C-alpha positions as a Markdown table, in Angstrom:
| # | Residue | x | y | z |
|---|---|---|---|---|
| 1 | Met | -31.8 | 84.0 | 13.1 |
| 2 | Thr | -34.7 | 83.0 | 11.0 |
| 3 | Pro | -38.1 | 82.3 | 12.6 |
| 4 | Glu | -37.8 | 78.6 | 11.6 |
| 5 | Ser | -34.6 | 78.2 | 13.7 |
| 6 | Lys | -36.0 | 79.4 | 17.0 |
| 7 | His | -39.0 | 77.1 | 17.0 |
| 8 | Pro | -39.1 | 73.3 | 17.2 |
| 9 | Ala | -39.4 | 71.2 | 14.0 |
| 10 | Trp | -43.1 | 70.6 | 14.4 |
| 11 | Val | -43.9 | 74.3 | 14.0 |
| 12 | Asp | -44.3 | 75.2 | 10.4 |
| 13 | Thr | -43.6 | 78.6 | 8.8 |
| 14 | Leu | -47.2 | 79.9 | 9.2 |
| 15 | Asp | -47.3 | 78.8 | 12.8 |
| 16 | Ser | -44.0 | 80.4 | 13.5 |
| 17 | Lys | -45.1 | 83.7 | 12.1 |
| 18 | Leu | -48.3 | 83.6 | 14.1 |
| 19 | Ile | -46.4 | 82.7 | 17.3 |
| 20 | Asp | -44.1 | 85.6 | 16.7 |
| 21 | Ala | -46.8 | 88.1 | 15.8 |
| 22 | Phe | -49.3 | 87.1 | 18.6 |
| 23 | Pro | -47.3 | 85.9 | 21.6 |
| 24 | Gly | -49.6 | 84.5 | 24.3 |
| 25 | Arg | -52.6 | 84.3 | 21.9 |
| 26 | Val | -51.8 | 81.2 | 19.9 |
| 27 | Val | -53.6 | 78.0 | 21.2 |
| 28 | Arg | -52.7 | 74.5 | 20.2 |
| 29 | Lys | -56.0 | 72.7 | 19.4 |
| 30 | Asp | -54.5 | 69.3 | 20.3 |
| 31 | Leu | -54.1 | 70.6 | 23.9 |
| 32 | Val | -57.7 | 71.7 | 23.9 |
| 33 | Gln | -58.9 | 68.3 | 22.8 |
| 34 | Arg | -56.6 | 66.6 | 25.3 |
| 35 | Leu | -58.2 | 68.6 | 28.2 |
| 36 | Lys | -61.7 | 68.6 | 26.8 |
| 37 | Val | -61.9 | 64.9 | 27.2 |
| 38 | Gly | -61.2 | 65.0 | 31.0 |
| 39 | Phe | -63.1 | 68.1 | 32.0 |
| 40 | Ser | -66.7 | 69.2 | 31.3 |
| 41 | Ile | -66.1 | 73.0 | 30.7 |
| 42 | Pro | -66.7 | 75.2 | 27.7 |
| 43 | Val | -64.0 | 75.2 | 25.0 |
| 44 | Tyr | -63.5 | 79.0 | 25.1 |
| 45 | Val | -62.6 | 78.7 | 28.8 |
| 46 | Leu | -60.0 | 76.0 | 28.0 |
| 47 | Glu | -58.7 | 78.1 | 25.1 |
| 48 | Tyr | -58.3 | 81.2 | 27.3 |
| 49 | Leu | -56.4 | 79.2 | 30.0 |
| 50 | Leu | -54.2 | 77.5 | 27.5 |
| 51 | Gly | -53.5 | 80.7 | 25.7 |
| 52 | Lys | -52.5 | 82.2 | 29.1 |
| 53 | Tyr | -50.3 | 79.4 | 30.3 |
| 54 | Cys | -49.3 | 77.2 | 27.3 |
| 55 | Ser | -48.8 | 79.6 | 24.4 |
| 56 | Thr | -45.2 | 78.7 | 23.7 |
| 57 | Thr | -43.2 | 76.2 | 21.7 |
| 58 | Asp | -41.0 | 75.1 | 24.7 |
| 59 | Glu | -42.3 | 71.6 | 25.7 |
| 60 | Ser | -41.2 | 72.0 | 29.4 |
| 61 | Gln | -43.2 | 75.2 | 29.7 |
| 62 | Ile | -46.2 | 73.6 | 27.9 |
| 63 | Asp | -46.1 | 70.7 | 30.4 |
| 64 | Ser | -45.9 | 73.0 | 33.4 |
| 65 | Gly | -48.6 | 75.2 | 31.9 |
| 66 | Leu | -50.8 | 72.1 | 31.4 |
| 67 | Ala | -50.3 | 71.2 | 35.0 |
| 68 | Asn | -51.3 | 74.7 | 36.1 |
| 69 | Val | -54.4 | 74.6 | 33.9 |
| 70 | Lys | -55.5 | 71.2 | 35.2 |
| 71 | Glu | -55.0 | 72.3 | 38.8 |
| 72 | Met | -56.9 | 75.6 | 38.2 |
| 73 | Ile | -59.8 | 73.7 | 36.6 |
| 74 | Lys | -60.0 | 71.3 | 39.6 |
| 75 | Glu | -60.1 | 74.2 | 42.1 |
| 76 | Arg | -62.2 | 76.7 | 40.3 |
| 77 | Ile | -64.7 | 74.8 | 38.1 |
| 78 | Val | -67.4 | 73.4 | 40.3 |
| 79 | Arg | -70.2 | 70.9 | 39.7 |
| 80 | Ser | -73.7 | 71.7 | 40.9 |
| 81 | Asp | -73.5 | 69.0 | 43.5 |
| 82 | Gln | -70.5 | 70.6 | 45.2 |
| 83 | Ser | -72.3 | 73.5 | 46.8 |
| 84 | Glu | -71.6 | 72.3 | 50.3 |
| 85 | Leu | -67.9 | 71.8 | 49.6 |
| 86 | Ile | -67.8 | 75.4 | 48.2 |
| 87 | Lys | -69.6 | 76.7 | 51.3 |
| 88 | Ala | -67.1 | 75.0 | 53.6 |
| 89 | Arg | -64.1 | 76.4 | 51.6 |
| 90 | Leu | -65.6 | 79.9 | 51.7 |
| 91 | Gln | -66.0 | 79.7 | 55.5 |
| 92 | Arg | -62.5 | 78.4 | 55.9 |
| 93 | Tyr | -60.6 | 80.6 | 53.5 |
| 94 | Arg | -63.0 | 83.7 | 53.5 |
| 95 | Ser | -62.6 | 84.1 | 49.7 |
| 96 | Met | -62.1 | 82.0 | 46.6 |
| 97 | Lys | -62.1 | 82.4 | 42.8 |
| 98 | Leu | -64.5 | 80.4 | 40.8 |
| 99 | Ile | -65.0 | 80.0 | 37.0 |
| 100 | Asp | -68.8 | 79.6 | 36.8 |
| 101 | Met | -72.1 | 81.4 | 37.2 |
| 102 | Val | -72.6 | 81.4 | 40.9 |
| 103 | Thr | -75.2 | 83.1 | 43.1 |
| 104 | Val | -74.5 | 83.3 | 46.8 |
| 105 | Thr | -76.9 | 84.4 | 49.5 |
| 106 | Phe | -75.6 | 85.1 | 53.0 |
| 107 | Asp | -76.7 | 86.5 | 56.4 |
| 108 | Glu | -74.3 | 88.9 | 58.1 |
| 109 | Lys | -74.3 | 88.3 | 61.8 |
| 110 | Asp | -72.1 | 89.6 | 64.6 |
| 111 | Gln | -71.3 | 86.6 | 66.6 |
| 112 | Gly | -68.8 | 88.3 | 68.9 |
| 113 | Ala | -65.3 | 87.1 | 69.6 |
| 114 | Ser | -64.3 | 83.9 | 71.4 |
| 115 | Ile | -60.8 | 82.8 | 72.3 |
| 116 | Gly | -58.6 | 82.5 | 69.2 |
| 117 | Gln | -61.1 | 84.1 | 66.8 |
| 118 | Ser | -61.1 | 87.6 | 65.4 |
| 119 | Ser | -63.7 | 90.1 | 66.5 |
| 120 | Arg | -64.9 | 90.8 | 62.9 |
| 121 | Pro | -68.5 | 90.0 | 62.0 |
| 122 | Arg | -69.0 | 86.8 | 60.2 |
| 123 | Ala | -71.0 | 86.2 | 57.1 |
| 124 | Trp | -73.2 | 83.1 | 57.4 |
| 125 | Ile | -73.8 | 81.6 | 54.0 |
| 126 | Arg | -77.4 | 80.7 | 53.5 |
| 127 | Ser | -77.4 | 79.3 | 50.0 |
| 128 | Ile | -75.3 | 78.8 | 46.9 |
| 129 | Ser | -76.8 | 78.3 | 43.5 |
| 130 | Met | -74.7 | 76.9 | 40.7 |
| 131 | Ser | -75.9 | 76.2 | 37.2 |
| 132 | Gly | -79.5 | 76.1 | 38.2 |
| 133 | Leu | -79.2 | 74.0 | 41.3 |
| 134 | Ser | -79.9 | 75.7 | 44.6 |
| 135 | Thr | -78.9 | 74.5 | 48.0 |
| 136 | Ser | -80.1 | 76.2 | 51.2 |
| 137 | Thr | -78.9 | 75.4 | 54.7 |
| 138 | Asn | -78.4 | 77.1 | 58.0 |
| 139 | Ala | -75.0 | 75.5 | 58.4 |
| 140 | Arg | -72.2 | 77.6 | 59.7 |
């Protein structure tokens, strides 16, 4: 089986050799441009995510990978005006993954246990700073 026969017609000989030599590392720039229009994130972040989830020639895998990348961007890339939303998610889920430069300040307080709650100490988030914006509150 030649390299040309196991890849779709739109993949030329050079692309085929690259895909075979560097699996998971070849990024289609048309996909980068398609996502760059909808999201305001650095190109290298898009290229990393696309390389991880869309580095294949199978169109169905590319489509599902694009859906994964879009969902990941929506969940993990935050705007500076979303600090209160992030605070609420952190308090609810106790942890989360973000793709951004984030600074969090919190107060650790032992609030004791009430009915239906664990007896672990809680961390009260005092402020979250994203991309230069800082929000400080005493909200729980």
